Every structure is written in structure tokens, then in C-alpha cells.
C-alpha positions as CSV (number, residue, x, y, z in Angstrom):
1,M,-60.6,40.7,-48.8
2,S,-60.0,43.0,-45.8
3,R,-62.0,45.6,-44.7
4,K,-59.3,48.2,-46.0
5,A,-59.5,46.4,-49.4
6,R,-63.8,46.5,-50.0
7,T,-63.7,50.1,-48.8
8,H,-61.4,50.8,-51.5
9,L,-62.6,48.1,-54.3
10,L,-66.3,50.9,-53.5
11,E,-64.3,54.1,-53.6
12,T,-63.4,53.6,-57.1
13,V,-65.5,55.1,-59.3
14,N,-64.6,54.0,-63.1
15,P,-66.1,51.0,-63.5
16,I,-62.9,50.0,-65.8
17,E,-60.3,50.5,-62.9
18,R,-63.0,49.1,-60.8
19,I,-62.7,45.1,-63.0
20,E,-58.8,45.5,-63.3
21,L,-58.5,45.6,-59.4
22,L,-61.0,43.2,-58.6
23,V,-59.1,41.3,-61.0
24,D,-55.9,41.1,-59.6
25,W,-56.7,41.1,-55.8
26,I,-58.4,37.4,-57.6
27,Q,-55.5,36.6,-59.3
28,R,-53.6,36.7,-56.2
29,D,-55.7,35.2,-53.7
30,L,-55.4,32.2,-57.1
31,G,-51.9,31.7,-56.3
32,K,-51.7,31.8,-52.4
33,A,-54.3,28.6,-53.0
34,N,-52.1,27.0,-55.3
35,V,-49.0,27.3,-53.1
36,D,-51.0,25.7,-50.2
37,R,-52.2,23.2,-52.2
38,E,-48.7,22.5,-53.9
39,L,-47.7,22.3,-49.9
40,Q,-50.1,19.9,-48.8
41,R,-49.9,17.4,-52.0
42,Q,-46.1,16.9,-50.7
43,I,-46.6,16.5,-47.2
44,Q,-48.9,13.9,-48.1
45,T,-46.7,12.6,-50.5
46,S,-43.9,12.6,-47.7
47,I,-46.2,10.7,-45.3
48,D,-47.7,8.1,-47.8
49,R,-43.9,7.4,-48.7
50,R,-42.7,7.2,-44.9
51,E,-45.4,4.9,-44.0
52,R,-45.0,2.9,-47.2
53,E,-41.3,2.3,-46.5
54,N,-42.5,1.6,-43.0
55,Y,-44.8,-1.0,-44.1
56,L,-41.9,-2.5,-46.8
57,R,-39.2,-2.7,-44.5
58,E,-41.5,-3.8,-42.4
59,Q,-42.6,-6.6,-44.9
60,L,-38.9,-7.2,-45.6
61,R,-38.2,-8.5,-41.8
62,V,-41.0,-11.0,-42.0
63,I,-40.0,-12.5,-45.1
64,Q,-36.2,-12.5,-44.0
65,D,-37.1,-13.9,-40.8
66,E,-38.8,-16.6,-42.4
67,L,-36.0,-16.8,-44.9
68,G,-33.6,-16.8,-41.9
69,D,-32.3,-14.3,-44.4
70,A,-32.3,-11.5,-41.5
71,N,-30.8,-7.9,-41.6
72,P,-27.5,-8.4,-39.4
73,G,-27.8,-4.8,-38.2
74,E,-31.5,-5.6,-36.6
75,R,-30.6,-9.1,-35.1
76,E,-27.8,-7.5,-33.1
77,A,-30.5,-4.3,-31.9
78,D,-32.9,-7.3,-31.1
79,T,-30.7,-8.8,-28.3
80,Y,-28.8,-5.6,-27.1
81,R,-32.9,-4.7,-26.2
82,E,-33.4,-7.9,-24.8
83,R,-29.9,-8.2,-22.8
84,I,-30.7,-4.7,-21.4
85,E,-34.3,-5.5,-20.5
86,A,-32.4,-8.5,-18.2
87,L,-30.3,-5.8,-16.5
88,P,-31.1,-4.9,-12.8
89,L,-31.5,-1.3,-13.6
90,S,-34.1,1.6,-13.1
91,D,-36.1,2.3,-16.1
92,D,-34.3,5.7,-16.6
93,Y,-31.2,3.4,-16.8
94,K,-32.7,1.3,-19.6
95,L,-34.4,3.9,-21.4
96,Q,-31.0,5.6,-22.1
97,L,-29.3,2.6,-23.3
98,R,-32.4,1.8,-25.0
99,R,-31.7,5.2,-27.3
100,E,-28.4,4.0,-28.0
101,V,-29.2,0.8,-28.8
102,N,-31.9,2.7,-31.4
103,R,-29.4,5.2,-32.5
104,L,-26.6,2.5,-33.2
105,S,-29.1,0.8,-35.3
106,Q,-29.5,3.4,-37.9
107,L,-25.8,3.8,-37.8
108,S,-23.5,2.4,-40.9
109,P,-20.6,0.0,-39.2
110,S,-18.4,2.4,-41.0
111,S,-19.3,4.9,-38.8
112,S,-17.2,6.5,-36.0
113,D,-20.0,6.7,-33.6
114,Y,-21.1,3.4,-34.3
115,S,-17.9,1.7,-33.0
116,V,-18.3,4.2,-29.4
117,L,-21.7,3.3,-28.7
118,R,-21.3,-0.6,-29.6
119,G,-18.3,-0.4,-26.9
120,H,-20.0,1.5,-24.2
121,L,-23.2,-0.8,-24.7
122,D,-20.6,-4.2,-24.7
123,T,-19.6,-2.7,-22.1
124,V,-22.4,-1.6,-19.4
125,L,-23.8,-6.1,-20.8
126,Q,-20.5,-7.1,-19.5
127,V,-20.2,-6.1,-16.2
128,P,-21.2,-7.9,-13.3
129,W,-24.7,-6.7,-12.1
130,K,-25.7,-9.4,-10.2
131,E,-23.4,-12.4,-10.3
132,K,-21.6,-12.8,-6.7
133,T,-19.6,-16.1,-5.0
134,E,-20.5,-17.8,-1.9
135,D,-18.7,-16.7,0.6
136,R,-17.0,-19.8,2.7
137,L,-17.7,-19.5,6.2
138,D,-16.2,-22.4,7.7
139,L,-13.7,-20.8,10.6
140,K,-12.0,-23.4,11.3
141,K,-10.9,-23.8,7.7
142,A,-10.2,-20.5,6.8
143,E,-7.4,-20.7,9.9
144,E,-5.9,-23.6,8.3
145,I,-5.6,-21.6,5.3
146,L,-4.2,-18.5,6.1
147,D,-2.1,-21.0,8.4
148,Q,-0.8,-23.1,5.5
149,R,-0.4,-19.3,3.9
150,H,2.1,-17.9,5.8
151,H,4.0,-18.2,9.5
152,A,3.1,-15.5,12.0
153,L,1.2,-12.5,11.3
154,D,-1.1,-13.3,14.0
155,K,-3.1,-10.3,14.2
156,V,-3.9,-10.0,10.6
157,K,-5.3,-13.9,10.7
158,E,-7.1,-12.9,13.8
159,R,-8.8,-9.6,12.5
160,I,-10.2,-12.0,9.3
161,V,-11.3,-14.3,11.4
162,E,-13.5,-11.9,13.4
163,F,-14.2,-10.5,10.1
164,L,-15.7,-14.3,9.1
165,A,-17.3,-14.5,12.2
166,V,-19.6,-11.4,12.2
167,M,-20.3,-12.2,8.5
168,K,-21.8,-15.4,9.7
169,L,-23.8,-14.2,12.7
170,K,-25.4,-11.5,10.3
171,G,-25.4,-13.0,7.0
172,D,-24.1,-9.8,5.4
173,L,-21.5,-7.4,5.8
174,K,-20.6,-4.0,4.1
175,G,-16.9,-4.7,3.3
176,P,-14.7,-2.8,5.6
177,I,-11.2,-1.3,4.3
178,L,-8.6,-2.7,5.6
179,C,-4.8,-1.0,4.9
180,F,-1.7,-3.6,5.7
181,V,1.2,-1.6,6.3
182,G,4.8,-2.8,6.4
183,P,8.3,-3.2,5.1
184,P,8.8,-4.4,1.5
185,G,8.9,-8.3,1.3
186,V,6.7,-9.1,4.5
187,G,3.8,-10.9,2.4
188,K,1.5,-8.4,2.4
189,T,-0.1,-9.0,-1.3
190,S,0.4,-12.6,-0.8
191,L,-2.0,-12.4,2.4
192,G,-4.6,-10.4,0.4
193,A,-4.5,-13.8,-2.0
194,A,-4.6,-15.7,0.8
195,I,-7.7,-13.7,2.5
196,A,-9.4,-14.4,-0.4
197,E,-8.3,-18.4,-0.5
198,A,-9.7,-18.3,2.9
199,L,-12.9,-16.2,1.8
200,G,-13.6,-18.6,-1.5
201,R,-13.3,-15.0,-3.2
202,K,-11.9,-14.2,-6.4
203,F,-8.7,-12.2,-6.0
204,V,-7.9,-9.2,-7.9
205,R,-4.7,-7.2,-7.7
206,M,-4.8,-3.1,-8.6
207,A,-1.7,-1.9,-8.3
208,V,-1.9,2.2,-8.3
209,G,2.1,2.9,-7.4
210,G,2.8,5.7,-9.7
211,V,-0.9,6.4,-11.0
212,T,-1.3,10.1,-11.6
213,D,-4.4,10.5,-13.7
214,E,-7.8,10.5,-12.1
215,S,-9.1,8.6,-15.1
216,E,-7.5,6.1,-14.5
217,I,-9.4,5.6,-11.2
218,R,-13.0,7.0,-13.2
219,G,-12.6,6.5,-16.1
220,H,-12.7,7.9,-19.1
221,R,-15.3,9.6,-21.1
222,K,-17.2,7.6,-23.8
223,T,-17.0,10.4,-26.4
224,Y,-13.1,10.4,-26.0
225,I,-10.8,8.2,-28.7
226,G,-10.0,5.3,-27.5
227,A,-12.3,5.8,-24.0
228,M,-12.8,3.1,-21.6
229,P,-13.8,2.9,-17.8
230,G,-11.3,2.8,-14.8
231,K,-9.6,0.6,-13.6
232,L,-12.4,-0.4,-10.9
233,I,-14.9,-1.4,-13.7
234,Q,-11.9,-3.2,-15.8
235,S,-11.2,-5.5,-12.2
236,Y,-15.2,-6.4,-12.2
237,T,-15.0,-7.1,-16.0
238,Q,-12.3,-9.3,-15.6
239,V,-13.6,-11.8,-12.6
240,G,-17.4,-11.6,-13.1
241,V,-18.7,-11.1,-10.2
242,N,-19.5,-8.0,-7.5
243,N,-17.7,-9.3,-4.6
244,P,-14.1,-10.0,-5.2
245,L,-11.2,-9.1,-3.2
246,I,-9.2,-6.7,-4.4
247,M,-5.9,-5.4,-3.2
248,I,-5.3,-1.8,-3.8
249,D,-1.6,-1.9,-3.8
250,E,1.3,0.3,-2.7
251,I,-1.4,2.6,-2.3
252,D,1.1,5.5,-0.7
253,K,3.0,5.5,-4.0
254,I,-0.1,6.9,-6.1
255,G,1.0,10.2,-7.6
256,K,-1.0,13.8,-8.6
257,D,-0.4,16.4,-11.6
258,Y,-2.3,18.4,-13.9
259,R,-4.5,15.5,-14.9
260,G,-6.0,15.0,-11.0
261,D,-5.1,13.8,-8.0
262,P,-6.4,9.8,-7.7
263,A,-6.0,10.3,-4.1
264,S,-9.2,12.2,-4.1
265,A,-11.5,9.6,-6.4
266,L,-10.6,6.7,-4.3
267,L,-12.1,9.0,-1.0
268,E,-15.9,7.7,-2.8
269,V,-14.2,4.0,-3.4
270,L,-13.1,3.3,0.2
271,D,-16.1,4.6,1.9
272,P,-18.2,2.2,2.7
273,K,-21.3,5.2,3.3
274,Q,-21.2,6.3,-0.4
275,N,-19.1,3.0,-2.5
276,H,-22.7,2.0,-3.3
277,T,-23.3,4.8,-5.9
278,F,-19.8,4.8,-7.5
279,V,-20.4,6.3,-11.1
280,D,-17.3,5.5,-13.6
281,R,-17.5,8.0,-16.3
282,Y,-17.6,5.4,-19.3
283,L,-20.5,3.5,-17.9
284,E,-22.2,6.9,-16.7
285,I,-25.0,4.3,-14.6
286,P,-23.5,3.9,-10.4
287,Y,-22.9,1.0,-9.9
288,D,-22.3,-1.0,-6.2
289,L,-19.1,-1.6,-4.9
290,S,-20.1,-2.3,-1.2
291,H,-19.8,-6.0,-1.5
292,T,-16.5,-6.0,-2.4
293,L,-13.8,-6.2,0.4
294,F,-11.1,-3.9,0.0
295,I,-7.0,-4.4,1.0
296,C,-4.8,-1.3,0.5
297,T,-0.9,-2.0,1.0
298,A,1.4,0.1,1.9
299,N,4.7,0.9,3.2
300,V,4.3,4.0,5.0
301,L,1.8,5.9,6.3
302,D,3.3,9.3,5.9
303,T,1.9,9.9,2.3
304,V,-1.0,8.7,2.2
305,P,-3.8,11.6,2.3
306,T,-4.9,12.1,5.9
307,P,-8.8,11.9,4.4
308,L,-7.8,8.6,2.3
309,R,-6.1,7.1,6.3
310,D,-9.4,8.1,7.9
311,R,-11.6,5.7,5.8
312,M,-9.6,2.6,6.5
313,E,-8.0,0.4,9.1
314,V,-4.8,0.1,9.8
315,I,-3.2,-3.1,10.6
316,R,0.3,-3.0,11.2
317,L,2.8,-6.1,9.5
318,S,6.4,-5.7,11.3
319,G,9.8,-7.2,10.3
320,Y,10.3,-11.2,11.1
321,T,12.4,-12.4,13.0
322,E,15.4,-14.7,12.7
323,T,13.3,-17.5,13.6
324,E,10.2,-16.5,11.6
325,K,12.6,-16.6,8.4
326,L,14.2,-19.4,9.0
327,Q,10.3,-21.1,9.6
328,I,9.4,-19.3,6.4
329,A,12.0,-20.9,4.4
330,K,12.0,-24.6,5.3
331,K,8.1,-24.3,5.4
332,H,7.9,-22.1,2.1
333,L,11.0,-21.4,0.7
334,I,13.4,-23.9,0.4
335,P,10.5,-26.4,-1.2
336,E,9.4,-23.7,-4.0
337,L,12.7,-22.8,-5.3
338,L,13.6,-26.6,-4.9
339,E,10.5,-27.5,-7.3
340,N,11.3,-24.0,-9.9
341,H,15.1,-25.1,-10.0
342,G,14.1,-28.6,-10.6
343,L,15.8,-30.1,-7.8
344,T,14.5,-32.4,-5.1
345,A,14.8,-32.9,-1.5
346,E,16.4,-35.9,-1.6
347,Q,19.2,-34.1,-3.7
348,V,19.9,-31.1,-1.8
349,T,19.9,-30.3,2.1
350,I,19.9,-26.8,3.5
351,S,21.1,-26.8,7.2
352,D,19.5,-24.3,9.5
353,D,22.4,-23.0,10.4
354,A,23.3,-22.1,6.2
355,V,19.9,-20.5,6.6
356,L,20.3,-18.2,9.1
357,G,24.1,-17.6,8.5
358,T,22.5,-16.4,5.0
359,I,19.8,-14.1,7.0
360,R,22.4,-12.6,9.0
361,D,25.4,-12.2,6.9
362,Y,24.1,-11.8,2.9
363,T,20.5,-10.2,4.2
364,A,19.4,-6.9,6.0
365,E,15.5,-6.7,5.8
366,A,12.9,-6.8,7.5
367,G,11.0,-9.7,4.9
368,V,12.3,-12.9,3.1
369,R,12.7,-11.5,-0.7
370,N,16.6,-11.1,-0.2
371,L,17.1,-14.4,1.6
372,E,14.7,-16.1,-1.3
373,R,17.6,-14.3,-3.7
374,K,20.4,-15.6,-2.5
375,L,18.9,-19.4,-1.4
376,A,17.9,-19.1,-5.3
377,T,21.8,-18.4,-6.0
378,G,22.9,-21.4,-3.9
379,L,20.5,-24.1,-5.9
380,R,21.6,-22.6,-9.1
381,K,24.8,-23.3,-8.4
382,I,23.7,-27.0,-7.3
383,A,21.7,-27.5,-10.2
384,R,24.6,-26.7,-12.5
385,K,26.4,-29.3,-11.0
386,V,23.3,-31.8,-11.1
387,A,23.0,-31.2,-14.8
388,S,26.5,-31.5,-15.7
389,G,27.4,-34.4,-13.7
390,D,24.7,-36.6,-16.5
391,S,27.1,-37.8,-18.8
392,G,26.6,-39.4,-22.1
393,G,23.0,-39.9,-21.7
394,Q,23.9,-42.6,-18.4
395,P,22.6,-41.1,-15.1
396,L,24.9,-41.2,-12.6
397,A,23.4,-42.1,-9.1
398,P,21.8,-39.2,-7.0
399,V,24.1,-37.3,-5.3
400,N,22.6,-35.3,-2.1
401,Y,24.4,-31.8,-1.6
402,L,24.6,-30.4,1.8
403,I,24.8,-27.0,2.7
404,E,26.2,-25.9,5.7
405,A,27.0,-22.6,7.7
406,K,30.5,-23.1,6.3
407,D,29.8,-23.4,2.6
408,L,28.4,-20.2,2.4
409,E,31.2,-18.4,0.8
410,A,31.9,-20.9,-2.1
411,Y,28.4,-20.3,-2.9
412,L,27.6,-16.9,-2.2
413,G,30.3,-15.3,-2.2
414,L,32.0,-12.9,1.1
415,P,29.2,-11.6,3.7
416,S,27.4,-9.1,1.9
417,Y,26.6,-7.3,5.2
418,E,28.1,-6.5,8.6
419,H,25.9,-5.7,11.3
420,E,27.0,-3.7,14.1
421,F,27.7,-5.4,17.4
422,A,27.8,-4.4,21.3
423,E,31.3,-2.6,21.8
424,R,34.0,-4.8,24.1
425,H,34.6,-2.3,26.4
426,P,32.7,0.3,28.5
427,E,33.9,3.9,27.1
428,I,33.8,7.3,27.6
429,G,31.7,9.0,25.2
430,V,30.1,6.0,23.4
431,T,26.5,5.4,24.2
432,T,24.2,2.7,21.7
433,G,21.2,3.9,20.8
434,L,18.5,1.3,18.5
435,A,16.4,2.8,15.7
436,W,14.2,2.1,13.6
437,T,14.5,1.7,10.0
438,Q,12.5,0.1,6.6
439,F,14.7,-2.9,6.8
440,G,14.1,-4.1,10.3
441,G,15.8,-2.5,13.9
442,E,19.9,-1.7,14.2
443,I,21.7,-0.5,16.9
444,M,23.4,3.1,15.8
445,F,26.4,4.5,18.0
446,I,26.5,7.5,19.4
447,E,30.0,9.2,19.6
448,A,31.3,12.3,21.5
449,T,34.3,14.0,22.0
450,R,35.6,17.2,23.9
451,M,38.6,19.2,23.4
452,T,39.6,22.6,24.5
453,G,37.4,25.7,23.4
454,S,34.6,28.0,23.9
455,G,31.6,26.0,24.8
456,R,30.3,25.3,20.8
457,T,28.9,21.9,20.0
458,T,28.9,20.4,16.9
459,V,26.7,17.7,15.1
460,T,27.8,15.5,12.2
461,G,27.1,12.4,10.7
462,Q,23.5,13.9,7.9
463,L,21.2,14.2,10.3
464,G,17.6,15.5,10.1
465,D,16.1,18.8,11.8
466,V,14.1,16.7,14.1
467,M,17.4,14.8,15.4
468,R,19.4,18.3,15.6
469,E,16.6,19.4,18.0
470,S,17.4,16.4,20.0
471,V,21.1,17.3,20.4
472,S,19.9,20.6,21.0
473,A,17.9,19.7,23.9
474,A,19.3,17.1,25.3
475,Y,22.7,19.2,25.5
476,S,20.2,21.9,27.4
477,Y,19.0,19.3,30.0
478,V,22.2,18.1,30.9
479,R,24.0,21.6,31.4
480,S,21.1,22.2,33.8
481,K,21.9,18.9,35.5
482,A,25.5,20.0,35.6
483,A,25.1,19.8,39.6
484,D,23.7,16.6,40.1
485,L,26.4,15.0,37.3
486,E,29.3,16.5,39.4
487,I,30.3,18.2,36.2
488,P,31.7,21.8,36.7
489,D,29.4,24.8,35.5
490,R,32.6,26.4,33.7
491,S,33.2,23.4,31.5
492,F,30.6,24.0,29.7
493,N,32.3,27.5,28.4
494,E,36.1,26.0,28.3
495,Y,35.4,22.9,26.3
496,D,34.1,22.1,22.8
497,I,31.6,19.1,22.7
498,H,31.5,17.0,19.1
499,I,28.7,14.4,18.6
500,H,29.1,12.4,15.8
501,F,26.6,9.5,14.2
502,P,28.6,7.0,12.3
503,A,28.1,5.7,9.1
504,G,27.6,9.2,7.6
505,A,26.5,8.5,4.4
506,I,22.9,7.3,5.4
507,P,20.5,10.4,6.6
508,K,19.2,9.8,10.0
509,D,16.3,11.7,11.4
510,G,13.7,11.3,14.1
511,P,13.1,12.4,17.6
512,S,13.9,9.2,19.6
513,A,17.7,9.3,20.4
514,G,17.2,12.0,22.7
515,V,18.1,9.2,25.7
516,A,21.0,8.2,24.0
517,I,22.6,11.7,23.3
518,A,21.6,13.1,26.8
519,T,23.7,9.9,27.8
520,C,26.7,10.4,25.5
521,I,26.8,14.0,26.4
522,A,26.9,13.4,30.7
523,S,29.4,10.9,29.9
524,V,31.6,13.2,27.8
525,M,31.1,16.0,29.8
526,G,31.3,14.3,33.6
527,E,34.3,11.4,31.9
528,R,32.3,9.1,33.0
529,P,32.0,5.8,31.3
530,V,28.7,4.3,29.6
531,R,28.3,0.5,29.8
532,H,28.3,-0.9,26.5
533,D,26.0,-3.5,27.0
534,V,22.8,-1.0,27.6
535,A,21.0,-0.4,24.3
536,M,18.4,3.2,25.0
537,T,15.6,4.8,23.0
538,G,12.9,7.1,23.5
539,E,12.5,11.1,22.7
540,I,13.1,13.6,26.5
541,T,11.5,17.0,26.8
542,L,13.7,20.2,28.1
543,R,12.2,18.7,31.5
544,G,13.8,15.6,31.7
545,K,10.9,13.4,30.6
546,V,10.9,10.7,28.3
547,L,8.4,10.1,25.9
548,S,7.4,6.7,24.4
549,V,8.4,6.1,20.4
550,G,7.4,3.7,17.8
551,G,9.5,0.5,16.1
552,I,10.0,-1.3,19.3
553,K,9.9,-5.0,18.1
554,E,12.5,-4.1,15.2
555,K,14.4,-2.7,18.2
556,I,14.9,-4.9,20.4
557,M,15.1,-7.4,17.7
558,A,18.1,-5.8,16.8
559,A,19.6,-5.2,20.3
560,Q,19.5,-8.8,21.2
561,R,21.1,-10.0,17.6
562,A,24.0,-7.2,18.9
563,N,24.5,-9.0,22.2
564,I,23.0,-6.2,24.2
565,K,22.2,-7.3,28.0
566,T,20.3,-4.7,29.0
567,I,17.4,-2.2,27.1
568,V,16.1,1.1,28.4
569,L,12.5,2.0,27.2
570,P,10.6,4.5,27.8
571,E,8.0,3.8,30.9
572,G,4.8,4.5,27.8
573,N,5.9,1.5,25.9
574,R,5.8,-0.5,28.1
575,K,2.8,-2.0,26.5
576,D,4.7,-2.8,22.8
577,L,6.4,-5.7,25.5
578,T,3.2,-7.9,24.0
579,E,4.0,-7.8,21.0
580,V,7.2,-8.8,21.3
581,P,8.0,-12.6,20.3
582,D,9.0,-14.9,23.8
583,D,12.8,-16.0,22.2
584,V,13.5,-12.9,21.5
585,K,12.9,-11.3,24.7
586,A,14.6,-14.3,26.6
587,G,18.0,-13.2,28.4
588,L,17.1,-9.8,28.3
589,N,16.8,-7.7,30.9
590,F,14.4,-4.3,30.6
591,V,14.5,-1.0,32.5
592,F,11.4,1.1,32.2
593,A,12.8,4.8,31.9
594,E,9.8,7.8,33.0
595,R,13.0,9.9,33.4
596,V,15.5,10.5,31.8
597,E,18.1,10.3,35.7
598,D,17.0,6.2,35.5
599,A,18.6,5.7,32.1
600,W,21.8,7.8,33.9
601,K,21.4,5.4,36.9
602,E,21.6,2.2,34.5
603,A,23.9,2.8,32.0
604,L,26.3,5.3,33.0
605,I,29.3,4.3,35.3
606,P,29.8,6.0,39.1
607,L,32.1,8.0,39.5
608,Y,34.2,6.1,42.1
609,I,35.1,3.1,39.6
610,V,36.5,5.3,37.1
611,R,40.4,5.5,36.8
612,T,41.8,8.2,36.1
613,R,43.1,8.3,32.5
614,D,41.6,5.0,32.1
615,R,39.4,5.2,28.8
616,K,38.5,1.5,28.8
617,Y,37.6,-0.9,31.4
618,D,37.2,-5.0,31.6
619,E,33.9,-5.6,32.6
620,A,34.6,-8.7,34.5
621,E,36.8,-6.4,36.5
622,Y,33.9,-3.3,36.9
623,K,31.6,-6.1,37.7
624,A,33.7,-7.3,40.8
625,E,34.7,-3.4,41.9
626,R,30.8,-2.5,41.5
627,Q,30.3,-6.1,44.1
628,K,33.3,-4.6,46.5
629,S,31.6,-1.1,46.3
630,E,27.7,-2.2,47.2
631,R,29.0,-4.5,50.2
632,P,28.8,-2.0,52.7
633,E,25.1,-0.4,51.7
634,Q,24.5,-4.0,52.1
635,R,25.5,-4.6,55.5
């Protein structure tokens, strides 16, 4: 009793009231004691029941083990625990997985969480945490495999052999990030498979073209219905090792939308300093990607984000020359196509001239995909002839079908492409430029004409903003040099000039036609013909300097194909000639220009040779007159 209650009891004088008050307090205390006693009894009963259940369950498990009739769920949980202990993970992540196993063992198989937990545990255990393949470090064998699988591509092969040499000396090398950039059909993807074979690694191709969801790279959280790991973890699970060669194909075509930016997710993947702790959202455990050799492919680098481009070592693959395409067709395409069509080399022979004719007249590409399709078209027609020649179940004597250049129209139809060729005569207002396209190089004619007017300039041919600016810069520089070109200054106010770039349906852009445009304007305003066998490329400035441009190899190949004899290149591109095959450079004269005047000196025919009102000139006559005019100077 409290002190206040005891004081109240003593202050009560009436004995009957005092007894009633005391009885009431005693009954209240007895009720509390009964409640406490009941609670203690219930708690003890619950503890005894739980201990009893655990004891009985343990006895049941032992009995079932003895009888060979153990509970499948418990057996499964024990198996998971044993496999988790064998994983090379830290104790924290093992504890996390063990908790999932304990939770799994308490769930009914019909529960939705049961399938989620089991799927997650199975994925974690299937990922190759420490399994790897031994690298083949035989440099000669690697070179043989690369040469056998691919013709040319010497720069790429050299880079791979260097990688093997460093790995052989050091013993271990964090995988570099390579990026093959080149037009379609030059063998970027197949080259990755050849590199994997040379290294003795497993090969995985991961296409990311059109991927717009970041979860495709990082995975989905396991709480979502149908969640799964990202493409990377799926690739490792597929090959079963943690050091494969993973080719990320078409990285320049990766997308972006409200679901995230996959290109940003690849920043961690393709960074050797960070990818050793890559965390997939589904696994929730760091995974080491540093042992993997990543190779990316792209057609252009313009659409690849700058931070992602900075993490890769770019290796450019240019288009094949006609000679290289011929060798590829003879060594790889034709034997493979013969096997695919059920034919043999004894039945079909394709001449070199026929292959070259197919390359020139039926394809317009930097690679060999369309060439392969055209060759397959011809072989299908031959396969039909061979199959229909077996009459009455009696096979006829083997017949050898020879495909020559004159037979191409019968097998492939009319030629599909017509390449531009150099003009036959020098003309006023017509220059030959060199252009780079995704299919390789092409020559491009630039035409200009003048008419009486007020000095306006018209440009047509579906040009981009950069090319229109090149026209403005070229026009301004030619006008500033009118006195040197012997052009009356009033001509720029009395005549309008129209500059046209043929093939108007094809968009054109870029600064590399600046020299050709300036030469064309100088020709039409000064009425001086331009040599038809000279092609030129280069960007110009308002001061007349010629700046270097790209795509030199493809442009030189296009000039050789078009029977061009002299090529004017920027002085800064002199070093790029080392990448051009010797058979392409043979028979070509190269002029390196630092200023536009260097190109004018080579391309514009001097005024004293120009005849009145004659816009076309015979080349032999031009050379004879030029030699005659040079004789007094030589004396």
C-alpha cells in the first residue's frame, strides 16, 4: 500500500468503514496478483510449446534423415548455405545471403516472395565469381590466327599482338577498352571473334543499338515482377568465366529516354579504374569486370558522348581497296559461299575480272557485305543449273561453270552503280573535288557558271551550313586576289555566279571542298580552264591557308578509280600517305599545298594557252602548247 493509502486507513475512525476499506484494497491487490500469475503462466506455456516444437522438429529431421525421407525445403536451404560458404565474398554479403536462405526456408512455395528469393539466390550462385580461362600467350600463334581470319587490318592486328606481349611479360594486365570505328561491312564484329580465338578467351557479343533503358546495363531491382540482371551479368553467366572478351556492338546507336541513359551507365563499365566494383541492381553485390577485355564497335564517333569516348582507345578501320576486296573474296567469301550453296570449286570458277567487275559495277561500299550478296546471287543461279541437270536419277558428268566479266549481266542484271570518272577535257568552271562517305571515297564535280547580273551568288546541291560557309569564304578570298588572277574587279559587280554540286538528292556537308570551290570560282571568273586530271581536297581560311582534312586514304582510292593523275592535298596530310597502300599510290602524282595559290598553280591552265570562246581543250594539244611556252624559259 502507498503511504497515502496507509494514512487514509489510520485516519478512518469508524471500525466498520475501516474494515470495508481494507477488504476492498486486499481484493484489488489479489486481482492484480491473479493477472500477473496468469500472464506468467501463458508466457511459460508459449516458451515450452516453442521449445517442444523445436525439439520435435529436430527429432523429426533426424528421423527423416535416417529414413532417407528428409524435407525438400530444408534440404534445399542446406544446399544453398553450403554453396554460399564456398563463394569468394566478404562476410557481410554472405550474411546477407544466409538471411535470404533462412527467409526462403520459412516461406511456402506458393508464396510470391518464394520465387523472387529463389531466383535471386540462383542467379548469385550461377555468376562466375572466380572461374576464368587461361590466356594463350603464343604471339606467333596469335598472329597466324588473325592473319588466317582477316585480310589486311594490320594496325589492329599489331595492337592486339602488343597487348599479348605486355600480358606475357607482366603476367596480368587490366583489360584495355578498345573501340573499332569504321564503315559497315569492314569486319569489326568478326575481328572481335578472331581476337578472342587468338587469346583463347570466350567471346560474347552484346548489341546495344537502340537500347534506351538504363536497366539493360545495370539490371532491375529484384523486388519488381520479372526482374533480371543486366546484359553484362547475363553475359558472364552465359559463358561461365569472369574474363571473356565482350564486344559491345553499335555503341554509337545507343539511345536515351525517360527510363535513363544507358551511355552514362557504361561509363563505369568501361573505366578500368572503376569497373572492379561494378554493382548490378539485381545482384546487389559488387562484381569485378577488370579481367574482361572490352571491345566496342561504332560506325561514327560523333554520336558517342565525349566522356564515354574518352575512356576508349579508338582504332579506325578504313574501307578496303579493290585489291584487298579481291583477296578477301578469293580467300574467304567464295569458299564459304560455295559450301553454303552445296557447290565445289571443281564445279564453279569465278575469274578475278568477274570479281573486280562486281566490285566496281554492282557495289558501292567500304566493306564486303554487298559483294558477298552479289556473289551469292550468281552462285544461286549456278546451283539451280546444277540441280536441274540431274535427270532421271542419273547424275550427269560434272560441269565446270566459269563466270567471267562478260557474264555478269546474265547473272546479276544491269550494273547498279556508276562511279564518277574524270572529264575528258579541261573545262572552265568545272573542278574535281574528293569526298568521304560512309561507303568510302568518291570524286565530286563542282560546277560554276556566270551570267550578267549584280554580283549575287547562288549555291545549289542540298548543302549543309558548313559547306555553304566554305563557299562564302572561297568567294571572298578569290575576290581579294582578283588582281593576281587578272580578273577585273568590276566583274564581281557585273556578273552573278551560280555554283552547283551535282547529285542534288544527296546531302553534302563539311569543309574539305574549300580548295576545289575556290579553284572553281577562280576558273569561271577568270575564264581559265581547270585541268581535268587534277583532283583536290582541303579546307581554306580567309587568308588562303589550306588546312588538313580527314578520309585521305578513301579519297585517294576514289581518285585512282576515276583515272585521276594528280591529287592536291593539304601539307598537313602528308603524313597520312603512309596509310595508303603502295599499289594505290602507284601512278599518282601528289602535290602538297600550304596555300590556295599552290592548288591554282597546278590546276588552272595559264591564260596564254586559253583560246578565245573555246571552253573545251584537247589534252595533247594543251601539253604541246605548254611545252612550247616553257622552252624559252628553259633556255
